[in-house]
C-alpha positions in Angstrom: 0.0 0.0 0.0 1.4 3.5 -0.9 2.2 6.0 1.8 -0.6 8.3 0.4 -3.1 5.5 0.7 -1.9 4.9 4.3 -2.4 8.6 5.1 -5.8 8.5 3.5 -6.8 5.7 5.9 -6.4 8.2 8.8 -9.4 10.1 7.4 -11.5 7.6 9.4 -10.4 9.5 12.6 -11.0 13.0 11.2 -14.7 13.5 11.3 -16.9 14.1 14.4 -19.7 12.1 15.9 -22.7 14.4 16.2 -24.2 13.6 19.7 -27.6 14.8 20.8 -27.2 16.6 24.1 -30.9 17.6 24.7 -33.3 19.7 22.8 -31.6 21.0 19.6 -28.1 21.0 21.2 -25.5 18.8 19.5 -21.9 18.1 20.4 -19.4 17.5 17.5 -17.2 15.0 19.3 -13.8 14.4 17.6 -11.3 11.6 18.4 -8.5 13.9 17.1 -9.8 17.0 15.3 -6.3 18.3 14.3 -5.8 15.3 12.0 -8.0 17.1 9.4 -6.0 20.3 9.1 -2.7 18.5 9.5 -3.4 16.1 6.6 -4.7 18.9 4.4 -1.7 21.2 5.1 0.8 18.4 4.2 -1.1 17.4 1.0 -1.2 21.1 -0.1 2.5 21.5 0.7 3.4 18.4 -1.4 1.3 19.8 -4.3 3.2 23.1 -4.1 6.5 21.3 -3.9 7.2 22.8 -0.4 7.5 19.4 1.2 9.8 16.9 -0.4 9.9 13.1 0.1 11.8 12.1 3.3 12.1 15.8 4.4 11.9 17.1 7.9 8.7 18.7 9.3 9.3 21.2 12.1 6.4 22.5 14.2 5.7 24.1 17.6 3.0 22.1 19.6 2.2 20.9 23.1 -1.0 19.2 22.1 -2.9 17.3 19.5 -1.7 19.0 16.3 1.7 17.6 17.2 0.2 14.2 17.6 -1.6 14.4 14.3 1.7 15.4 12.5 3.4 12.5 14.2 0.8 10.0 13.0 1.0 11.3 9.5 4.8 11.7 9.4 5.5 8.1 10.4 3.2 6.8 7.7 4.7 9.0 5.0 8.3 8.6 5.9 9.0 12.2 7.0 11.2 13.1 10.0 9.3 15.2 12.6 10.8 17.7 15.0 8.3 19.1 17.6 9.2 22.0 19.9 7.1 21.9 23.1 7.2 23.0 26.7 6.3 21.9 30.3 2.6 21.7 29.5 3.2 18.6 27.3 1.4 15.7 29.0 3.9 12.9 29.8 1.8 10.2 28.3 1.4 12.2 25.0 5.2 12.8 25.1 5.7 9.0 25.2 3.3 8.5 22.4 5.1 11.1 20.2 8.4 9.4 20.8 6.9 6.0 20.0 5.7 7.5 16.7 9.3 8.6 16.0 9.1 12.3 16.7 12.1 14.2 18.0 10.6 16.3 20.8 12.5 19.4 22.1 11.3 20.9 25.4 11.6 24.6 26.1 11.7 25.5 29.8 12.1 29.3 29.9 9.5 31.8 28.5 10.5 34.6 26.2 10.4 38.2 27.5 7.5 38.8 25.2 5.0 36.1 24.1 5.8 33.7 26.9 6.5 30.0 26.2 4.8 30.2 22.8 7.4 32.7 21.6 10.2 30.8 23.1 9.1 27.7 21.3 8.9 29.6 18.0 12.4 31.0 18.6 13.7 27.4 19.0 11.7 26.3 16.0 13.3 28.9 13.7 16.8 27.6 14.7 15.8 24.1 13.5 14.3 25.5 10.3 17.5 27.5 9.7 19.8 24.5 10.4 17.9 21.8 8.5 18.0 22.1 4.7 14.7 21.5 3.0 12.7 21.5 6.2 9.0 22.4 6.2 7.0 24.3 8.8 3.2 23.7 8.6 2.6 26.8 10.8 -0.8 25.9 12.1 -1.5 29.3 13.6 -0.9 31.3 10.3 -1.4 28.8 7.5 -4.6 29.6 5.6 -5.0 25.9 4.7 -5.9 25.3 8.4 -9.4 27.0 8.2 -9.9 26.0 4.6 -9.7 22.3 5.6 -12.8 22.6 7.8 -15.1 23.0 4.9 -15.4 19.3 5.1 -16.8 19.5 8.6 -19.3 22.2 7.7 -20.6 20.0 4.9 -21.0 17.1 7.4 -23.1 19.3 9.7 -25.3 20.4 6.9 -25.8 16.8 5.7 -26.8 15.6 9.2 -28.6 18.6 10.7 -29.7 20.9 7.9 -29.7 24.5 9.1 -27.3 25.3 11.9 -28.3 28.4 13.9 -25.4 28.6 16.3 -21.8 27.3 16.3 -19.8 27.3 19.6 -16.2 26.4 19.7 -13.0 26.8 21.7 -10.3 29.0 20.0 -6.6 28.2 19.9 -5.1 28.3 16.5 -8.3 29.9 15.2 -8.8 27.4 12.3 -11.8 25.4 13.3 -14.4 28.0 14.4 -13.3 30.5 11.8 -13.3 28.0 9.0 -16.5 26.2 9.8 -18.5 29.4 10.4 -17.2 30.9 7.2 -18.4 27.9 5.1 -21.7 27.5 7.0 -22.5 31.2 6.3 -22.4 30.5 2.5 -25.8 28.9 3.2 -26.9 30.4 6.5 -25.9 34.0 6.6 -27.5 34.5 10.0 -25.4 31.8 11.7 -24.5 32.9 15.2 -20.9 32.1 16.0 -19.5 32.1 19.5 -15.8 31.8 20.3 -14.7 30.4 23.7 -11.4 31.7 25.2 -9.9 31.8 28.6 -8.6 34.7 30.8 -5.0 35.9 30.2 -5.2 35.0 26.5 -4.5 37.7 23.9 -6.7 36.1 21.2 -9.6 38.5 21.9 -7.8 41.3 23.6 -7.1 40.1 27.2 -3.7 41.3 28.6 -1.2 38.5 28.2 -0.6 36.3 31.3 -0.2 32.8 32.5 -2.5 30.3 30.8 -3.8 27.5 33.0 -6.2 25.8 30.5 -4.4 23.5 28.1 -5.4 23.8 24.4 -7.3 27.1 24.9 -6.2 30.6 24.2 -2.7 31.8 23.6 -0.1 34.5 24.3 0.5 35.1 20.6 -2.3 36.2 18.2 -2.6 33.8 15.2 -3.5 35.1 11.8 -6.1 32.3 11.5 -8.3 33.9 14.2 -10.7 35.8 12.0 -12.4 38.1 14.5 -15.0 39.1 11.9 -16.6 35.6 12.2 -17.6 36.0 15.8 -20.9 37.3 17.1 -20.0 36.8 20.7 -16.9 35.8 22.8 -16.8 34.0 26.1 -13.9 33.7 28.6 -14.2 30.6 30.7 -11.9 30.1 33.8 -10.1 26.7 34.2 -12.2 25.7 37.2 -15.5 26.3 35.3 -14.2 24.5 32.3 -13.1 21.5 34.4 -16.6 21.3 36.1 -18.2 21.3 32.7 -15.8 18.6 31.4 -17.0 16.4 34.3 -20.6 17.2 33.5 -20.1 16.2 29.9 -18.7 12.9 31.0 -21.2 12.1 33.7 -24.3 13.2 31.9 -23.6 12.3 28.3 -20.8 9.7 28.5 -18.4 11.9 26.5 -14.9 11.6 27.8 -13.4 14.8 26.5 -10.7 17.4 27.2 -11.3 20.7 29.0 -11.6 22.8 25.9 -14.6 20.6 25.0 -16.0 21.2 28.5 -15.6 25.0 28.1 -17.5 24.9 24.8 -20.2 22.7 26.3 -20.7 25.1 29.2 -21.2 28.0 26.8 -23.3 26.1 24.2 -25.7 24.7 26.9 -26.3 28.2 28.3 -27.0 29.7 24.8 -29.2 26.8 23.8 -31.3 27.2 27.0 -31.7 30.9 26.3 -32.7 30.2 22.7 -35.0 27.2 22.6 -35.7 25.6 19.3 -32.4 26.9 17.7 -30.0 24.2 16.4 -26.7 24.6 18.3 -23.5 22.7 17.6 -20.6 22.7 20.0 -17.1 21.6 18.9 -15.4 19.1 21.1 -11.8 18.8 19.7 -10.3 15.8 21.5 -10.8 13.0 24.0 -9.8 13.1 27.6 -7.0 10.5 27.8 -4.2 13.0 28.3 -6.0 14.6 31.2 -6.5 11.5 33.4 -3.8 12.7 35.8 -5.1 16.3 35.9 -8.6 17.3 35.0 -10.0 13.8 35.9 -7.9 13.6 39.1 -9.8 14.9 42.1 -6.6 15.3 44.2 -5.0 17.5 41.5 -8.2 19.5 41.2 -8.1 20.5 44.8 -5.2 22.9 44.0 -7.1 24.6 41.1 -8.3 28.1 42.0 -12.1 28.2 42.3 -12.6 24.4 42.0 -14.4 24.2 45.4 -16.9 26.8 44.4 -20.2 26.1 42.7 -20.0 27.0 39.0 -21.9 30.0 37.8 -25.2 29.4 36.1 -24.4 32.0 33.4 -21.7 34.5 32.3 -21.2 38.1 33.4 -21.4 40.6 30.6 -18.3 42.8 30.3 -17.8 46.1 28.4 -14.2 45.4 27.4 -11.9 42.5 26.5 -9.4 44.2 28.9 -11.7 43.5 31.9 -10.4 41.4 34.8 -12.2 38.1 34.3 -12.2 36.2 37.6 -15.2 34.2 36.4 -17.0 33.2 33.2 -17.5 36.4 31.2 -19.0 37.3 27.8 -18.8 40.2 25.4 -21.0 40.8 22.3 -18.5 40.9 19.5 -20.8 41.6 16.6 -18.4 40.4 13.8 -16.0 43.2 14.3 -12.2 43.2 14.0 -10.1 43.2 17.2 -9.1 46.8 16.5 -12.7 47.9 16.2 -13.7 46.2 19.5 -10.8 47.6 21.4 -11.3 51.1 20.0 -15.0 51.1 21.2 -14.5 49.2 24.4 -15.3 50.6 27.8 -12.8 50.9 30.6 -13.4 47.3 31.7 -14.7 48.2 35.2 -18.4 47.7 34.7 -20.1 44.3 34.4 -23.6 43.0 34.7 -25.6 39.8 34.2 -25.6 38.4 30.7 -28.3 39.4 28.4 -30.1 36.7 26.4 -29.2 36.6 22.7 
């Protein structure tokens, strides 16, 4: 069997299961969502002659995009160098090594941009020193959001009209890409991005991120702010509670980014009965067994002992201090437009129903 045929077999892991979660709320549950953009980027790179046979792929990742690349690289005969940091789960680290990836760990954050920038700085050294190396650049590569047209088509085939899409935002590819393609048929689609405090993606001041897979200290080009009608910031404790709810109530063993999306989607669905809502659940919970699913570990998480909020607080500015679940009407504006018209961030009130 050819290497391309082997890579194509991994398509069986790319698509989501659409799981009914009550009323017209559905969860799009992926085994490994990042396989789709990773495969598409590599195929396009080969077509453009940017990726040669047996070449070295270099990427910065501490999560599932790195795993997707490792699965594809071993089947296609590429060498893979991944630059990661302390947030890399030890079991995932072992799996990456088993798949033949060369994993470099960065310990010290850069003066600006934190560990993400430090990883990129190390990545550029590899790219400089290895002739013919290829960088997929998941945060800035336009093939990332383009790849999700396939997922939008699956939603339409299964559900017909989608009224609201809710998804966690990291690289920006999934929510930006899916909403863009859904709106070719449903112009009034309501898109909600889910972020976390201290993430710069939607204008928060940069700080330590305590929710793996969500947010970032560097703004990716693939975050198309004009796609979003509303943005929510969910704290780690609130995301972890929702992750447990998703498992206990629906049998979905997912990661905390999925929990955050579930919390927001359930709130919006309850406020808008009869509307078809799809929440994106990017990956399963196996790499969080010793953290999010460990009650001893959870005792040290700020806010874990408190009862989760029933709904978000509405803020006037992305710069607001967000000690709890918060939301801001985004209204499909650019980040510059939102920041230019934002309040001082001091006032907040109960969330208005959409």
